[in-house]
C-alpha positions in Angstrom: 175.4 99.0 86.8 172.4 101.2 86.5 171.1 103.3 89.3 167.4 103.3 89.9 165.7 106.4 91.2 162.5 106.4 93.1 160.1 108.9 91.7 158.5 111.0 94.3 154.8 110.3 94.9 152.5 113.0 93.8 150.6 114.3 96.8 146.8 113.9 96.7 145.2 117.2 97.5 143.0 117.1 100.5 139.7 118.8 100.2 139.5 121.8 102.4 135.8 122.5 102.1 132.5 120.9 101.1 132.8 121.9 97.5 136.3 120.5 97.1 135.2 117.3 98.8 132.3 116.8 96.4 134.7 117.5 93.5 137.0 114.7 94.6 134.2 112.3 95.1 132.7 113.0 91.7 136.0 112.1 90.0 135.7 108.5 91.3 132.8 106.7 89.7 132.3 103.0 90.2 130.2 101.3 87.5 128.8 98.0 88.5 126.2 95.6 87.1 124.8 92.3 88.2 123.6 89.4 86.3 121.0 87.2 87.9 121.5 83.7 86.6 119.8 80.8 88.2 118.5 77.4 86.9 115.0 78.6 87.5 115.4 81.7 85.4 117.3 79.8 82.7 114.5 77.1 82.6 111.5 79.5 82.5 113.0 82.2 80.3 115.1 79.9 78.1 112.2 77.8 77.1 110.3 80.9 76.0 113.3 82.2 74.0 113.8 78.8 72.3 110.1 78.6 71.5 110.2 82.1 69.8 113.4 81.2 68.0 112.0 78.0 66.5 108.8 79.9 65.6 110.7 82.4 63.4 113.4 80.0 62.3 111.9 79.4 58.8 111.9 83.1 58.2 115.5 83.6 59.0 116.6 80.5 57.0 114.8 81.8 54.0 117.1 84.9 54.1 120.2 82.7 53.6 119.0 80.1 51.2 119.6 80.2 47.5 118.1 83.0 45.4 114.8 82.4 43.8 116.4 83.1 40.3 118.4 79.8 40.6 115.4 77.6 41.2 113.4 76.2 38.3 110.5 73.9 38.1 110.7 70.2 37.0 108.6 70.9 34.0 111.0 73.7 33.0 113.9 71.3 33.4 112.3 68.8 31.1 111.6 71.5 28.5 115.2 72.7 28.5 116.5 69.1 28.1 114.2 68.6 25.1 115.6 71.8 23.6 119.2 70.6 24.2 120.1 73.6 26.4 121.5 71.6 29.3 125.0 70.2 29.4 125.0 68.2 32.8 122.5 67.2 35.5 123.8 66.3 39.0 121.5 64.2 41.1 121.9 64.8 44.9 118.9 63.4 46.7 115.8 65.3 45.6 117.9 68.1 44.2 118.7 68.2 40.5 121.7 70.5 40.1 121.6 71.6 36.4 124.5 73.1 34.4 123.5 74.9 31.2 125.7 75.1 28.1 125.9 78.9 28.6 127.6 78.2 32.0 124.7 79.1 34.2 123.5 76.8 37.0 120.0 76.1 38.2 118.4 73.8 40.8 115.2 71.8 40.4 113.5 69.6 43.0 111.9 66.2 42.5 109.8 64.1 44.8 111.6 61.9 47.3 112.2 58.4 45.8 111.2 59.5 42.2 113.4 58.2 39.4 114.7 60.9 37.0 115.2 58.5 34.2 111.6 57.3 34.4 110.5 61.0 34.3 112.5 61.6 31.0 111.3 58.4 29.5 107.7 59.3 30.2 108.4 62.6 28.4 110.0 60.7 25.5 113.3 62.6 25.9 116.7 61.2 24.7 119.2 61.4 27.6 122.3 60.5 25.5 123.0 64.1 24.8 122.9 65.1 28.5 125.4 63.9 31.1 123.8 62.5 34.3 125.9 62.4 37.4 125.1 61.0 40.9 126.4 63.4 43.5 126.7 62.8 47.3 124.4 64.7 49.7 126.3 67.1 51.9 126.5 66.7 55.7 124.8 70.0 56.2 121.8 68.9 54.2 121.5 65.7 56.2 121.7 67.6 59.5 119.1 70.1 58.2 116.7 67.3 57.3 117.1 65.7 60.7 116.4 69.0 62.4 113.2 69.5 60.3 112.1 65.9 61.1 112.6 66.2 64.9 111.8 69.9 65.3 108.0 69.4 65.8 108.5 66.8 68.5 111.1 68.8 70.3 108.9 71.9 70.1 106.0 70.0 71.6 108.1 68.5 74.4 109.4 72.0 75.3 106.0 73.5 75.4 104.7 70.8 77.7 107.7 71.2 80.0 107.1 74.9 80.2 103.4 74.4 81.1 104.1 71.8 83.7 106.8 73.9 85.3 104.5 76.9 85.5 101.5 74.9 86.8 103.1 72.9 89.5 103.2 75.9 91.9 106.5 75.3 93.5 105.9 71.6 94.2 108.4 68.9 93.4 106.8 68.1 90.0 103.3 67.5 88.8 102.8 64.7 91.3 103.2 67.3 94.1 99.7 68.4 93.6 98.7 65.9 96.3 101.0 67.5 98.9 99.6 69.5 101.7 99.5 73.3 101.3 99.6 74.0 105.0 101.8 76.8 106.2 104.5 75.7 108.7 105.3 78.1 111.6 108.6 77.0 113.1 108.9 76.2 116.7 109.6 79.3 118.9 108.8 81.7 116.1 105.2 82.4 117.2 105.2 85.7 119.2 101.5 85.6 120.0 100.8 84.9 123.6 97.6 84.7 125.7 98.5 88.2 127.1 98.0 89.6 123.6 94.4 88.1 123.5 91.9 90.5 125.0 89.2 89.0 127.2 87.9 85.5 126.5 89.0 84.3 130.0 86.9 81.2 129.8 88.2 80.2 126.4 91.8 80.8 127.5 91.3 78.7 130.6 90.1 75.8 128.4 93.1 76.1 126.1 95.6 76.5 128.9 95.2 72.8 129.6 96.1 72.0 126.0 99.2 74.1 126.4 100.2 72.4 129.7 99.8 69.0 128.1 102.1 69.9 125.2 104.7 71.2 127.6 104.6 68.3 130.1 102.7 65.3 128.7 104.2 62.9 131.2 102.2 64.5 134.0 98.9 63.5 132.4 100.0 60.2 131.0 101.1 59.2 134.5 97.5 59.3 135.8 96.1 57.7 132.7 94.8 60.9 131.1 95.0 61.7 127.4 95.0 65.0 125.7 91.9 66.0 123.7 92.5 65.0 120.1 90.7 68.0 118.8 89.5 71.4 119.9 86.8 73.2 118.0 86.6 77.0 118.3 83.0 78.2 117.7 82.0 81.8 117.6 80.9 84.8 115.4 83.2 86.2 112.8 85.9 88.5 114.0 85.9 87.3 117.7 89.5 86.1 117.6 89.4 82.3 117.0 92.5 82.3 114.7 94.3 84.5 117.2 93.5 82.1 120.0 95.0 79.2 117.9 98.2 81.2 117.3 98.4 82.0 121.0 98.2 78.3 121.9 101.1 77.6 119.6 103.1 80.5 121.0 102.5 79.5 124.6 103.3 75.8 124.0 106.3 76.5 121.8 105.6 73.8 119.3 105.3 73.5 115.5 102.2 75.0 114.1 100.6 73.9 110.8 97.9 76.2 109.5 95.6 75.5 106.6 92.2 76.7 105.4 89.4 74.2 104.8 89.0 75.3 101.2 92.7 74.5 100.4 91.9 70.7 100.6 89.7 70.9 97.5 90.9 70.7 93.9 89.4 69.9 90.6 91.2 66.6 90.5 89.5 63.7 92.2 91.3 62.3 95.3 93.6 65.4 95.8 91.8 66.5 99.0 92.2 63.1 100.7 95.8 63.0 99.6 96.5 66.4 101.1 94.8 65.4 104.3 97.1 62.3 104.6 100.2 64.4 103.8 99.1 67.0 106.4 98.7 64.6 109.2 101.9 62.6 108.2 103.9 65.9 108.4 102.4 66.8 111.8 103.4 63.4 113.2 106.9 63.8 112.0 107.1 67.3 113.7 105.3 66.1 116.9 104.6 67.7 119.3 102.7 69.9 116.9 99.3 71.7 116.3 97.2 71.4 113.2 94.9 74.4 112.7 92.1 74.2 110.1 90.4 77.5 109.6 86.8 77.6 108.4 86.5 73.9 108.7 82.8 74.1 107.7 84.1 74.4 104.1 85.2 70.7 104.2 83.4 69.3 107.3 79.7 69.8 106.4 77.3 67.0 107.1 77.6 64.3 104.5 74.7 63.5 102.3 73.6 67.1 102.1 75.4 68.2 99.0 73.5 69.1 95.9 76.4 70.1 93.7 78.5 67.9 91.5 81.7 68.2 93.6 80.3 67.1 97.0 81.6 63.5 96.5 85.1 64.8 96.5 84.4 66.9 99.6 83.0 63.8 101.4 86.0 61.7 100.5 88.3 64.4 102.0 86.1 64.5 105.1 86.3 60.8 105.4 90.1 60.9 105.3 90.2 63.5 108.0 87.9 61.4 110.2 90.2 58.4 109.8 93.3 60.4 110.5 91.9 62.0 113.7 90.6 58.8 115.0 93.8 56.9 114.3 96.0 58.9 116.6 97.8 57.1 119.4 98.2 58.6 122.8 101.9 59.3 122.3 101.6 61.3 119.0 101.4 64.7 120.7 99.4 66.1 117.7 96.4 68.3 118.5 93.9 69.4 115.8 92.4 72.8 116.3 89.6 74.1 114.0 87.6 77.3 113.8 84.1 77.9 112.4 81.1 80.2 112.8 78.7 77.5 111.5 79.0 74.7 114.0 75.4 73.6 113.2 76.5 72.5 109.7 79.3 70.2 110.7 79.0 66.4 110.4 78.1 64.7 113.6 80.9 62.2 113.2 83.4 65.0 113.1 82.4 66.7 116.4 81.9 63.5 118.4 84.2 62.7 121.4 87.4 61.1 120.2 87.8 63.6 117.4 86.8 67.1 118.5 86.6 66.4 122.2 86.2 70.0 123.3 84.1 72.8 121.9 85.3 76.2 123.0 82.7 79.0 122.6 84.3 82.3 121.6 81.6 84.9 122.1 81.4 88.6 121.6 83.4 90.5 124.3 81.7 92.0 127.2 82.3 95.5 128.7 85.5 94.6 130.6 86.9 92.6 127.7 86.1 95.4 125.2 88.0 97.9 127.3 91.0 95.5 127.4 90.8 95.0 123.6 90.5 98.7 123.0 93.7 99.4 125.0 95.6 96.7 123.0 94.7 98.2 119.6 95.1 101.8 120.9 98.9 101.3 121.2 101.0 103.5 118.9 98.1 105.8 118.3 97.9 109.3 119.7 94.7 110.0 121.8 93.7 113.1 123.7 94.4 112.7 127.4 90.8 113.4 128.4 89.6 110.3 126.6 87.9 107.7 128.9 88.2 104.1 127.6 85.2 103.0 129.7 83.0 105.3 127.8 84.3 104.0 124.5 83.7 100.4 125.7 80.1 101.2 126.6 79.6 102.7 123.2 80.8 99.6 121.4 78.2 97.0 122.7 77.9 94.3 120.2 81.3 95.0 118.6 83.7 92.1 117.9 87.5 92.4 118.3 87.9 92.9 114.6 85.2 95.7 114.6 87.1 97.5 117.4 90.4 97.2 115.6 88.8 98.5 112.4 87.0 101.3 114.3 90.3 102.6 115.8 92.1 102.3 112.5 89.4 104.3 110.7 89.6 107.0 113.4 93.4 107.2 112.9 93.0 107.5 109.1 90.5 110.3 109.6 92.9 112.2 111.8 95.8 111.7 109.4 93.6 112.9 106.5 92.7 116.1 108.3 96.3 116.7 109.3 95.6 116.6 113.0 97.8 115.0 115.7 95.4 113.5 118.3 92.4 111.2 118.1 89.3 112.5 120.0 86.1 110.8 121.2 84.2 112.4 118.2 86.6 110.7 115.8 86.0 107.3 117.5 82.2 107.9 117.4 82.3 108.8 113.7 84.5 105.7 113.0 82.0 103.5 114.9 79.1 104.7 112.8 81.2 104.2 109.7 82.0 100.6 110.6 78.4 99.6 111.4 76.3 101.9 109.2 78.7 102.9 106.4 80.2 106.3 105.5 78.0 109.4 105.6 76.5 110.7 102.4 75.3 114.2 101.6 72.1 113.4 99.7 70.1 116.2 98.2 66.7 116.3 99.9 64.0 118.8 99.5 62.5 120.5 102.6 59.5 118.2 102.8 61.6 115.0 102.7 64.1 116.3 105.2 61.2 117.3 107.5 59.6 113.9 107.2 62.9 112.1 107.9 63.4 114.3 111.0 59.9 113.5 112.4 60.4 109.8 111.6 63.7 109.6 113.6 62.4 111.7 116.5 59.4 109.5 116.6 61.7 106.5 117.3 63.6 108.5 119.9 60.7 109.8 121.9 59.0 106.3 122.1 62.4 104.8 123.3 62.9 107.6 125.8 59.5 107.3 127.5 59.3 103.5 127.4 60.6 102.0 130.6 62.0 98.8 129.1 63.5 100.3 126.0 67.2 101.3 125.6 68.2 104.9 125.9 68.9 107.0 122.8 72.6 107.4 122.1 72.4 109.4 118.9 69.8 110.5 116.3 70.7 111.9 112.9 69.2 112.7 109.5 72.5 112.4 107.8 72.3 109.5 105.3 74.4 106.4 105.8 74.2 103.4 103.6 70.7 103.0 102.3 69.1 104.8 105.2 68.1 108.5 105.1 68.6 108.8 108.8 69.2 106.7 111.9 68.4 106.4 115.6 70.9 104.5 117.7 69.7 102.9 120.9 72.5 100.5 122.0 72.1 98.7 125.3 73.8 100.3 128.3 75.2 96.9 129.4 75.6 93.5 128.0 72.4 91.5 128.1 72.2 87.8 128.5 68.4 87.6 128.7 65.5 89.4 127.0 62.1 89.7 128.6 58.7 90.0 127.0 58.3 93.6 128.2 61.5 94.5 126.5 60.5 92.9 123.3 57.1 94.7 123.3 58.8 98.0 123.9 61.2 97.3 121.1 58.3 96.7 118.7 56.8 100.0 119.8 60.1 101.9 119.2 60.5 100.4 115.7 56.9 101.5 114.8 57.4 105.0 116.4 58.7 106.5 113.1 55.7 105.3 111.2 53.4 106.6 113.9 55.1 110.1 113.7 54.6 110.2 109.9 50.9 109.3 110.3 50.4 111.8 113.1 52.0 114.9 111.6 51.6 114.4 107.8 48.7 112.0 107.7 50.8 110.0 105.3 53.0 106.9 105.2 56.3 106.4 103.5 58.3 103.4 102.3 61.1 104.4 104.6 59.5 102.3 107.4 59.9 99.1 105.5 63.0 97.9 107.4 61.3 98.9 110.7 58.2 96.9 109.9 60.4 93.9 108.8 62.3 93.9 112.1 59.2 94.4 114.2 57.5 91.5 112.5 60.5 89.3 113.0 60.4 90.0 116.8 56.7 89.4 117.0 57.0 86.1 115.1 59.8 84.9 117.3 57.7 85.7 120.4 54.9 83.5 119.2 56.7 80.7 117.3 59.9 80.3 119.3 59.7 81.9 122.7 56.2 80.8 123.7 55.1 84.3 124.9 51.6 84.2 123.4 48.4 82.7 124.8 49.0 79.7 122.6 51.5 78.5 125.2 55.1 77.1 125.2 55.1 75.4 121.9 57.5 75.7 119.0 55.6 76.5 115.8 58.6 76.9 113.5 59.2 74.3 110.8 60.9 71.2 112.3 63.6 69.4 110.3 64.6 65.8 110.9 68.4 65.9 110.8 70.1 62.6 110.3 72.8 60.8 108.3 70.4 59.6 105.6 68.3 62.7 105.3 69.8 65.1 102.7 67.0 67.5 102.0 63.7 66.7 103.7 60.4 68.5 103.9 59.9 70.2 107.3 57.2 69.1 109.6 54.7 72.1 109.5 51.8 72.8 111.9 48.2 72.5 110.8 46.4 75.2 108.8 44.1 75.9 111.7 46.9 76.3 114.2 48.8 78.5 111.6 45.9 80.9 111.5 46.0 81.2 115.3 49.7 81.9 115.1 49.2 84.7 112.5 46.5 86.2 114.7 48.8 86.3 117.7 51.6 87.9 115.7 49.3 90.6 114.5 48.1 91.2 118.1 51.7 92.0 119.1 52.2 94.3 116.1 48.9 96.1 116.7 49.7 96.5 120.4 53.1 98.0 119.6 51.6 100.4 117.0 48.9 101.6 119.4 51.5 102.1 122.2 53.6 104.2 119.8 50.6 106.3 118.6 49.4 107.0 122.2 52.9 108.1 123.4 53.5 110.4 120.4 50.1 112.1 120.8 50.9 112.6 124.5 54.3 114.2 123.7 53.4 115.9 120.4 54.8 119.2 121.5 58.2 117.6 122.2 58.0 115.9 118.8 57.6 119.2 117.0 60.2 121.0 119.1 63.0 118.4 118.8 62.3 117.6 115.1 62.7 121.3 114.1 66.0 121.3 116.1 67.2 118.2 114.3 66.5 119.8 111.0 68.7 122.6 112.0 71.7 120.7 113.4 71.2 117.3 111.6 72.6 115.3 114.5 71.8 115.1 118.2 73.7 113.0 120.8 72.0 111.3 123.8 72.7 114.1 126.3 71.4 116.8 123.9 68.3 114.8 123.2 67.5 114.2 126.9 68.0 117.9 127.6 65.5 118.8 124.9 63.0 116.3 126.3 63.4 118.0 129.7 62.8 114.7 131.5 65.0 111.7 132.4 64.8 108.4 130.7 61.8 106.4 131.9 62.8 103.4 134.1 
């Protein structure tokens, strides 16, 4: 009987300090590696490796084949048989395995199906002195011949499989090209609510009924009401049409399918209509649901107006959408929402009641709405405590929600670049100018050009300041932005819904004020007033031809197009030549009146023009308060 003794365990030293602890940790090293193997990786990478292997296979096989010294030509074999150098010839398929009398062995090749005896008889050689032996072909040779026979076919099949797998884009095969590419947002995953949409109270009120129907459809069906089958969101770019659609889906808590109008189109004929069918079939299975088609004008333009080769495919897709929308039953609980900023281009059959029943206008935000939007986008950004959001909202007249978000983001980027911690009103002002006019540029100008630019901009500013119906000067600068050498900002103090004739006449005078200053001071004219002249002419033409503000009366003199289903590109109905001459005369009268008004005002305030222009040359930029102080008079009312 043997006695077993337990060996005492060797104590592990405990680290007493940081250095010892690091020493113990460093002794234990875990090496690990991962291998990512999946059918997709094997299929995509494996085919590539097989293709490369087959491509270089002949080269590798040539390294293991018989030496070139053992191969002889058929003519050499015939010559050696005639000279009685060969003892035996073994025939194995197309190989002629030759044994010489000196013991060496050679191999010659003949054509497939060619008779060796016939070859020697044609050469008049006696074969009685040479042994002929029929040998069996090896299994390896047969396999190799089969591989060479089927190798091109297998290679072609592999290449096509690789191309199809790469081209199908994640669909279930090449036939999946007709499947809808709409993005599905799962029910309850939309975090956007109406509270996150700034302003647009009227639009949200229209859409709240849609949300209420999706939540409780029985209440409406009980009284015989049906939900609108389609809601068309119309408005300028950046006003939040897509955001409103996401808010509807978030409030209603239903499935949300989103697709762009251009995603229906494909180079294959019939794909767009197939995708439209699949989209609506998917929405019906997920009902209640919302289909949102962004930029629907890409697919919903009026039929018969295409002049490109692919318009027939677009019209087929539109026809399918029309059929799907008009084929809904009252219990489907599927609502189609679409957004566009070109509602005038849509097909009349698409926007008729029964398809898009409601048209929700999403306009630019007013003062209160801009302030609300600014506060939303100002979250998580550090601003100085003295900043007044109402002043920022007044500064951003004409800005869309996207413009405001971009403005605040540019201000934050500027602060981070300069390594400051808070955003000031000056940062927001600079960002607003950058968004609308572009970044500032330090262009090299000589003293004369700089002086002419200053007088030009102050000419605009003085005419605007002393004209009772013109907007007040917000900022004037000779710092170049975009293509302009300088700029004068006169944004409206409040949102305007109407424009009067007096305001338009003063606007023409303000636009021509820069040109008047150049003529008054330098007795010269520059090309810098080209954009001013273009804008002034546009206003004068609209006053005569569209607004009926001339002595010619309330008549529209613009070209009139006859829009209909069968009219693709028609000639407009123009006015007579005699009437056109009268229109041109009235336009010129408005322009001449504006120019005379600007000339008279600048002659009257020439001392102010000289004083403020020299100051602008010195400081390069004046804000509205500084300009009014230099004018030493309040804005004319």
